[in-house]
Structures are given as structure tokens and as C-alpha cells.
N, C-alpha and C positions, 0 to 999 in steps of 0.2 A: 597799475605797474606797468614795466617794461620788457618787452623781450629783446634782447640784443646777442648777435652773434660775429664770431667772425666774418664775413659774410661772402670775401673773395673764396679764402680755402674752401668754404661748404657747397659753394656752387659748381669750385672745379672738381670735386667730389661727390656731385648729385647722383643717384642712379645708381652708382656702383655698394656693391655690399660691406658693410662696416661696420663696426660695432662702436656701443658706446660707451663710456666709463663714467660714471657719477660720482664725484669729489665733496663734499659736505663740508660746508663753513661752519662755525659755532655750536657745534653737538658737542655741550659739556664744559666748554671752554675754547682759547682762544689756539683752533690746528683745525687743519683740514684731514680729512678722514678718506679714503686714504692717503697715506701721507707719499706713497712711493708706487708705479704699478709700470706695467711693462704694454706696450700696445704695437699697433704697427701702421702705416703710413695710410693716412687717410680715416683712422677711425676717430671717434670723437670724444672730445672730453668736456663735461658738462657741469660749472660748478654750480653747486644750491646753495642758498641761505638758509640757514636754519635759526640762528641766533645772534645778537650784536649787532656792530656795525665791522663789516670786513672789508676787502676789497681783494683781489687776484691780479698780480703784477710782475712780468716774467723778468728777469733781470739776467739770465745765461740762456742762450737757444744757437742751437746751431748755426752753422753761417748759412746764410741766404733765405732761413728759417723767419718769419713775423713773429715781432713780439706782440704783446699784448697788455691792456691794462681795463678792469673793470671795478667798479663797485659790485659789493654784495653784501644787500641790507633787505627792508620791508619795503621798498620801493623798487630796487634793482636786483630780482631773485635768484636770475640765473645767468649765466654767460656760458655761448659756447668757444669752441675752438677744436678746428681741425687740422693738427699737424701734417705738413707732406714730406718732410724730408728726416730722413733717418738723425737719432743723435741723443744726446740728454736734454730736455728743457727744465729750468730750475723757474721759482716762483714765489714769489714772499706777499705775507700782509704787510703793504706798511704802516699800518695803524699800531702792528703787534710786532714788536720782537719775537727771533723764534718762531711766530708763526708761518712753516715755512713748506714750500711740496715737490717734489717735482715729479717726474714719470720720463721713460727712456721708450723710442721710438726706434724700434727693430727695422721693420720692412727685410730683415737680410735673411735669404733662404739658402739651405747648404747647396752646391753644386751638385748639380746630376752628374753620373759617374762619364767621363767622355768617352765618345766611339770613333776611330779612325778609320777613314777611307781613305782610298786612292785613286790617281788615275797618271796614266802613263801618256807622256805628250811628247808621243813617238812610239819607238819599237825598245824593249827593254832590255837589251841585246851588251853585255859588255860597257857600258858604259856609255852609251850610245844615243839616251833621252834622258830628262830628269823626271823624276815622280815627282807631282805633287799630292801630299799626305793635305786631311782638314779635319776637323771637328765641329760637331755645330755648337755655332758661336752661343755663350750664355751671358748674359744681360748683367754687367757690375763684376763680371769676373777677371782674372789674370792667367794669361797661360806662360808655362814653363816647356817644351820639347828635351829629349832625353835621349842619347843613344843607347846602342847595347853597354850592358853593366851600369846601367845608368848614370851617363856622364852627362853633365849639362851643355847644352847647346848654347853657348852664347850669339845673346840676339834674336834667340826664334823665342820669342816671345808672344807670337800673335795665333790666330785660331786655325792659322795652315803655315805649310813648311813646303818648302821647295828644295828636293836634294836630289842630288846621281851617286850618292852613297849608298851600296849594299849595306843593312844594317836592322835591327830588330829594333823601330819608335817605340815610343810612349808621348804621350802626353801629360803635363800636370794643370791639374787648373783648379784655383782656388777662389773663395767665396767666402766671405764672412770669417776669414781667417782659417776654414778649411778645407784642406787638399783633398781630389779627388782625383784617382792616378787610370787611365786609360789599359787597355792590356794590349801587348806586345806589338803592332801589325810590321812583319816581315819584310825586307824590301829588298829581292834577287836581283842579281845582275847575271844575265845569262852569255855563256860563252856564244861568239860565236862561232856557228858550223863551218866546217872547209869540205864541201860535198864534193865525191867522186865516183866512180867507179870504172870498172873494169868488163869486157865481154868476149863470150867466144862464139862463134855458130858453125854450123854444122846445114850446111845449105840456106833455107831461111829459116832456120831455126837457132835462136839465138838465147843464152843465157848471159844473164847479167849479173856482174856481182858487186856487191855495195862495198867501195874499199875506204867509204868514210872513218875518220875517226870517232870513236864513241858511240856505236849506233844505238847502243842501251838507250842512250839519252834522248832520240829523237824518232818523230812519225817521219816515214818516205812513202813518196807519189810517184808512179813511173807513166812517164809518157812515151809511147811509142812510136808519136809522130804523125799513127797513120790513121786514126780517126777512131782507134779502137778505143772502149773505156778504158779510164786509170786503173792501175792495179795499187794496190796499198801491200808494202812490206820492204822489209830491209834487200831481198834479193827478190829476180825477178825472172823468168824465160817468156819467149813468145816467139810466136810464129806469125813471118809477117806472108802475105798473101800472094808478093810478087815481087821480082827484083827491082828495087829501087833506090832511091838516097833518101835516107829516113833521118829525121833529126829528135832524138831520144835524148829526153831529159829528166834529171831526177831530183825531183823539189823537194825540201827540208825545212822543219817547221821541231819548235818543244812542243811536249804533251799542251799546252795551250796554246799554240798555235803560234806562240813569240818566237821574235827573230826568222824570220823565213827566209831563205835562201835557194838558189837551184846549180846545177851544173848540165851542159850538156854537149851532145857527142853527136855530131854526121856519122852513120854507119850506109855501106853499101852492099847491100841482097844482090847476092848473086846464085838463081837456081842452078842445081850441081845436077847434074842427068850423066855426068860420068858411070859407066856401072864401079860398082865398089866389091870387088876381090880382096877375100880374106879367107886364107887357108882348103877349107873342105867346100866354100860357095862363094858365088857372085851372083850379088842383090844389085838389077837395075827396071828403074831408076832410083835413085834416093834421094829425095823423096819422091814422092809417086802422088799421083791425084785417082786415077781409074783405075791401075793394075801395077802389080811389083811381078816381077820375073825374079823366079831362083834358079841357079843353077849348082847343082852336086855332083862332087866329082863320083859319089858313089850313089845308089838308089839310098832317098830320105824323104821321111817325114819332115813337115812342117806346118808350124802353128804359128797363129798370128792372135796373137792376148792384148790386152789395154795393160796400165801401167799396174792394175791392180789385180792383175792373174787371171782378167776375163777371157777365155776362149771367144775371137770373133771370128774367125778361118782356120780348115787346118786343110790340110794334102796328105792323103795316103802313102806310103812310101814304095808306090807303082814302080817310079823312075826318078832318076834324077836331074828331070826339067819339070820344074812348076812352075803357073803362073795364079797366083791369087787374086781374086775381082775385089776392088778397094771400092765398090758402089755401097752406099748409104752410111760409108765408115766416115765418123765426123772429122775435120782438123785435127791433127793434135800427136803428140810422140807415142807411137808402139813398139812392141818386142815381138820381133822373128824366132822362134826358137825350132831348132832345127835337128835332126839325131838321122844317122847314117846307119846303113846295114851293117856294119861292124860296130856298135855301139857309141860312135864317138858324138859328141851333143854340141853345139855352139850358142849362142841368143847373141841377137844384134838387134841393133836400134833403128828403127824405120820410120818415117815422119812422111804422114801425110797432108798432104794442101787443099 
């Protein structure tokens, strides 16, 4: 008994997990059983002789596939063939008309659902840079990219796409005649920010007003140029420690950190030590460091409070001249509350530095 096989195909698939389909020849007549079946690449077709004198001879195979021929009789009792290419294989017994058989090698799996990822080649600001969209490659698959509304993008037929245009992109992957469509991936082009600010000053105490259009769309940081910690917020106030020139910068980005920009102004701070006179009182100096002197036209009481209303210092209405000791008062903005003997009252802001 001789045992023959299509050796090259068998060796190519040696060690791989594969199925074997047995086809009998000559059981109860001149026919193959089963006459048709479907397998995958690397599976084995085994013809087994049962009775009579037959053969198995291919007459139509997929392009690139090997043809075969083998007798099937009491001497040559079986033959093995391992197809590696997808398609329809047809064979016959040349000794008996209408003794035909065929099998289909599918080897085709449906595509996985594609997932899109994107990476910017630069900053995604108002069309300043392209974004590259990708989906994992799938062997044997074709690709078609689509824009918002399902519009086909001519020429966009690979597993990646480079684009400048804002849109909701999807990719259609086809394999084995089956389509699989990704979820939308939205590309946004951010408007360029136009940062700007103005300021007012009272001595060394500065109020900075953000005048950037559309402030709600951005994040802001303030660098006061004096080595202090940056402040995060739309607007800012800051007490400088000395008269000098400072480069104040307003830094801006969107909520994801995209589209960064900044603007800067040089300010020249000056400590105003001239007495401040208003109506019923005179305050000097303001800003102050260790003490502040208050002079009233009538006997008056004086209270020093923080901006939350907490009383920090006070002087009874025993006279019209008062001096408040500021030792231990942290730098900042405070309120002086005055009331004279006739019930007149007034509040004024004082800066301690």
C-alpha cells in the first residue's frame, strides 16, 4: 500500500491546528461522498478508496493553487491535499463520467469594528496643523473614509488619513464582502485666541482686567514678573513689594491645553506715600507698612477690618488723631471704618505691604 500526499502543502502547514475532511470514493457506486463541503486554508482533504477503480483529478482551482491527480484503488487507497488559497476547487474521476466533486476554501473572516485614533502634527488651532487619523490595519481588507453626513472622500482608501478640515470622520472597512463602520471621530479646529488685558493701580496694589474676547472658552494664567506664584483665573489682583518695573504676562490656552498664546505689558510701580485726604479724614501713608495715621475733623472711632469683615485693630473715639499699629498684619488690602461724634461714617481701603 502506498501513502501519497501533496507534500509541499502539507509541510507548509505542519504544526498548525487544522481540520481534516474525509471524502470516500466508490461506496455504493461511482460517486464521491460528500460531493461538496467548505473548509479553511490549511485544512486537509483526504480521499479514501472504498471500492472499484477511481482517481481524483482537479480540473478547476483558484489562481496560484496547485492541481492534483491521484489514483484511488486497492493499491493507492488514500490521497491528501492541503489547500492554501481561498476559492472553489473542482475535481472529477476521469474513469467515470459525472463522478465529480468540489469544495470551497473560505479562509475569509469578517472585519473587526474599526476604531479611529488621531494625533496632531502641531497645534490644532484654526487650521494651523494637520491631524493624522488611523485605524488598525486588517489583513485583506479595503478602506473608505467618510466625512460628516456620510460623504465619501475620494482617494481616502488606506488605513490612515491626513486632514486639515474640521469634521466628524468615519472609516468603512470591508472584507469578505462585509462592511464594518467605525464610530465618528470628531476633529475640531480651535479659534486662535487674542489675549489682552488692562490694569489700574493704587500704589503697589494692581487690579488686572482680562479683555480677551470670549473668556469663557479659555484658561488663563497670570505671571506678575516678580517671582511670585502664577495666578489662575480670568481677572487678577496683585500687591507688588516695591517700586520697580515688572513684565506682567497673561497666558492663555483652551481647556485641553491647545492653542497656547500670551501677551505681556511692562508696568512701573510706584509707592504713593502722600497723605490721602477725603472729607472728614486724612490717611497717611497709604500703602503703609508698620503704622497708619488717621486724622479726623471731629473726634472719631477707627476700625481696621479685613475684606471679610473681621476686626483686626480699633481706636476709641477719644480724639481726632489716631495711629494704628500694623505689626503682624499680613500684606494685603484692608478696610478702615470711621465714625465721628456726629454719627457721620466712612470706609476707605488701605493697602498693607
